[in-house]
BALOBA-1460 file (C-alpha; in Angstrom, 3 decimals):
// residues 110
<rec num="1" residu="m" x="-32.657" y="-135.308" z="68.376"/>
<rec num="2" residu="f" x="-33.837" y="-131.991" z="69.825"/>
<rec num="3" residu="n" x="-31.438" y="-129.078" z="70.314"/>
<rec num="4" residu="c" x="-32.148" y="-128.044" z="73.871"/>
<rec num="5" residu="l" x="-31.610" y="-125.025" z="76.092"/>
<rec num="6" residu="i" x="-31.792" y="-125.383" z="79.872"/>
<rec num="7" residu="w" x="-33.128" y="-122.232" z="81.559"/>
<rec num="8" residu="g" x="-32.232" y="-122.200" z="85.240"/>
<rec num="9" residu="s" x="-29.236" y="-123.421" z="87.221"/>
<rec num="10" residu="g" x="-30.481" y="-123.803" z="90.768"/>
<rec num="11" residu="k" x="-31.907" y="-126.558" z="92.932"/>
<rec num="12" residu="v" x="-34.428" y="-127.763" z="90.344"/>
<rec num="13" residu="f" x="-31.668" y="-128.090" z="87.735"/>
<rec num="14" residu="t" x="-29.549" y="-130.088" z="90.165"/>
<rec num="15" residu="n" x="-32.495" y="-132.387" z="90.894"/>
<rec num="16" residu="e" x="-33.210" y="-132.912" z="87.174"/>
<rec num="17" residu="l" x="-29.616" y="-133.382" z="86.023"/>
<rec num="18" residu="q" x="-29.755" y="-137.199" z="85.915"/>
<rec num="19" residu="g" x="-32.891" y="-137.104" z="83.744"/>
<rec num="20" residu="i" x="-31.225" y="-134.617" z="81.411"/>
<rec num="21" residu="r" x="-28.136" y="-136.823" z="81.159"/>
<rec num="22" residu="y" x="-30.345" y="-139.835" z="80.384"/>
<rec num="23" residu="l" x="-32.061" y="-137.977" z="77.543"/>
<rec num="24" residu="e" x="-28.658" y="-137.110" z="76.131"/>
<rec num="25" residu="l" x="-27.339" y="-140.658" z="76.412"/>
<rec num="26" residu="t" x="-30.395" y="-141.996" z="74.609"/>
<rec num="27" residu="k" x="-29.894" y="-139.325" z="71.924"/>
<rec num="28" residu="q" x="-33.305" y="-137.756" z="72.479"/>
<rec num="29" residu="i" x="-31.829" y="-134.307" z="73.187"/>
<rec num="30" residu="k" x="-28.594" y="-132.393" z="72.769"/>
<rec num="31" residu="v" x="-28.054" y="-129.729" z="75.410"/>
<rec num="32" residu="c" x="-26.639" y="-126.771" z="73.490"/>
<rec num="33" residu="g" x="-26.428" y="-124.478" z="76.497"/>
<rec num="34" residu="i" x="-27.759" y="-123.334" z="79.821"/>
<rec num="35" residu="t" x="-28.842" y="-119.859" z="80.872"/>
<rec num="36" residu="s" x="-29.692" y="-118.384" z="84.227"/>
<rec num="37" residu="h" x="-30.125" y="-115.128" z="86.111"/>
<rec num="38" residu="v" x="-26.654" y="-115.786" z="87.543"/>
<rec num="39" residu="d" x="-24.154" y="-114.404" z="85.040"/>
<rec num="40" residu="c" x="-20.741" y="-115.481" z="86.324"/>
<rec num="41" residu="f" x="-20.145" y="-118.854" z="84.660"/>
<rec num="42" residu="s" x="-18.515" y="-120.144" z="81.500"/>
<rec num="43" residu="t" x="-19.958" y="-123.641" z="82.015"/>
<rec num="44" residu="i" x="-22.495" y="-125.199" z="84.364"/>
<rec num="45" residu="a" x="-22.285" y="-128.949" z="84.998"/>
<rec num="46" residu="g" x="-20.217" y="-129.228" z="81.816"/>
<rec num="47" residu="y" x="-22.716" y="-127.363" z="79.634"/>
<rec num="48" residu="p" x="-21.781" y="-124.055" z="78.000"/>
<rec num="49" residu="y" x="-23.285" y="-121.038" z="79.712"/>
<rec num="50" residu="v" x="-25.188" y="-118.728" z="77.351"/>
<rec num="51" residu="p" x="-25.810" y="-115.184" z="78.624"/>
<rec num="52" residu="k" x="-29.442" y="-114.148" z="78.148"/>
<rec num="53" residu="d" x="-28.428" y="-111.300" z="75.849"/>
<rec num="54" residu="d" x="-26.781" y="-113.841" z="73.503"/>
<rec num="55" residu="l" x="-29.787" y="-116.180" z="73.249"/>
<rec num="56" residu="q" x="-31.140" y="-116.793" z="69.759"/>
<rec num="57" residu="s" x="-34.496" y="-118.553" z="69.905"/>
<rec num="58" residu="e" x="-34.151" y="-120.163" z="66.469"/>
<rec num="59" residu="q" x="-31.186" y="-122.240" z="67.696"/>
<rec num="60" residu="y" x="-33.340" y="-124.348" z="70.031"/>
<rec num="61" residu="d" x="-36.092" y="-126.890" z="69.463"/>
<rec num="62" residu="i" x="-37.014" y="-127.115" z="73.138"/>
<rec num="63" residu="v" x="-36.330" y="-125.087" z="76.286"/>
<rec num="64" residu="f" x="-36.558" y="-126.885" z="79.626"/>
<rec num="65" residu="i" x="-37.438" y="-124.406" z="82.355"/>
<rec num="66" residu="m" x="-35.952" y="-125.405" z="85.698"/>
<rec num="67" residu="a" x="-38.410" y="-123.617" z="87.981"/>
<rec num="68" residu="d" x="-41.837" y="-123.933" z="89.556"/>
<rec num="69" residu="g" x="-44.736" y="-121.626" z="90.382"/>
<rec num="70" residu="s" x="-44.372" y="-117.907" z="89.880"/>
<rec num="71" residu="v" x="-40.695" y="-118.235" z="88.916"/>
<rec num="72" residu="f" x="-41.708" y="-120.572" z="86.069"/>
<rec num="73" residu="s" x="-44.283" y="-118.024" z="84.902"/>
<rec num="74" residu="s" x="-41.798" y="-115.151" z="85.008"/>
<rec num="75" residu="i" x="-39.221" y="-117.158" z="83.026"/>
<rec num="76" residu="v" x="-41.853" y="-117.988" z="80.390"/>
<rec num="77" residu="a" x="-42.764" y="-114.299" z="80.142"/>
<rec num="78" residu="e" x="-39.101" y="-113.317" z="79.792"/>
<rec num="79" residu="a" x="-38.421" y="-116.017" z="77.190"/>
<rec num="80" residu="v" x="-41.423" y="-114.939" z="75.111"/>
<rec num="81" residu="s" x="-40.281" y="-111.324" z="75.331"/>
<rec num="82" residu="r" x="-36.880" y="-112.469" z="73.989"/>
<rec num="83" residu="g" x="-38.510" y="-114.080" z="70.945"/>
<rec num="84" residu="f" x="-39.047" y="-117.675" z="72.047"/>
<rec num="85" residu="d" x="-42.214" y="-119.412" z="70.870"/>
<rec num="86" residu="e" x="-44.267" y="-120.394" z="73.900"/>
<rec num="87" residu="d" x="-44.825" y="-123.855" z="72.376"/>
<rec num="88" residu="i" x="-41.175" y="-124.843" z="72.918"/>
<rec num="89" residu="l" x="-41.038" y="-123.688" z="76.559"/>
<rec num="90" residu="v" x="-41.433" y="-126.814" z="78.660"/>
<rec num="91" residu="h" x="-41.736" y="-127.379" z="82.412"/>
<rec num="92" residu="h" x="-38.909" y="-129.469" z="83.851"/>
<rec num="93" residu="r" x="-41.262" y="-132.257" z="84.984"/>
<rec num="94" residu="v" x="-41.725" y="-133.276" z="81.352"/>
<rec num="95" residu="i" x="-38.193" y="-134.705" z="81.515"/>
<rec num="96" residu="h" x="-39.569" y="-137.650" z="83.472"/>
<rec num="97" residu="i" x="-42.294" y="-138.296" z="80.921"/>
<rec num="98" residu="i" x="-39.854" y="-138.228" z="78.024"/>
<rec num="99" residu="t" x="-37.487" y="-140.682" z="79.718"/>
<rec num="100" residu="v" x="-40.109" y="-143.426" z="79.685"/>
<rec num="101" residu="s" x="-39.707" y="-145.500" z="76.546"/>
<rec num="102" residu="y" x="-41.457" y="-148.797" z="76.004"/>
<rec num="103" residu="t" x="-40.239" y="-149.497" z="72.478"/>
<rec num="104" residu="h" x="-37.706" y="-152.072" z="73.663"/>
<rec num="105" residu="l" x="-40.314" y="-154.171" z="75.508"/>
<rec num="106" residu="t" x="-42.138" y="-157.123" z="74.030"/>
<rec num="107" residu="l" x="-45.471" y="-158.403" z="75.218"/>
<rec num="108" residu="p" x="-45.496" y="-161.880" z="76.726"/>
<rec num="109" residu="t" x="-47.250" y="-164.537" z="74.704"/>
<rec num="110" residu="n" x="-49.628" y="-166.874" z="76.467"/>
């Protein structure tokens, strides 16, 4: 199970929430916190809010970035400047790839 940080709390996060919940239910990830440019929460959607100044990159195995385009790029740049390894910074669309699991299927026999 990956310890996960969600970076972003806007529309993209709202759209991806069901995929995130699925990954948690299937024990693929554990959401340890969520951070955002908005700094007035204690929790977001039930997840603990982590102020950017309190982030410790070594606590997380993966960071899902809930943004597209230039906002995604600026978040990556900020995360790297805060000590995060670029290899663990992942675009939110990967959530849909991870949720596909075929291990429970069996091939039909002819």
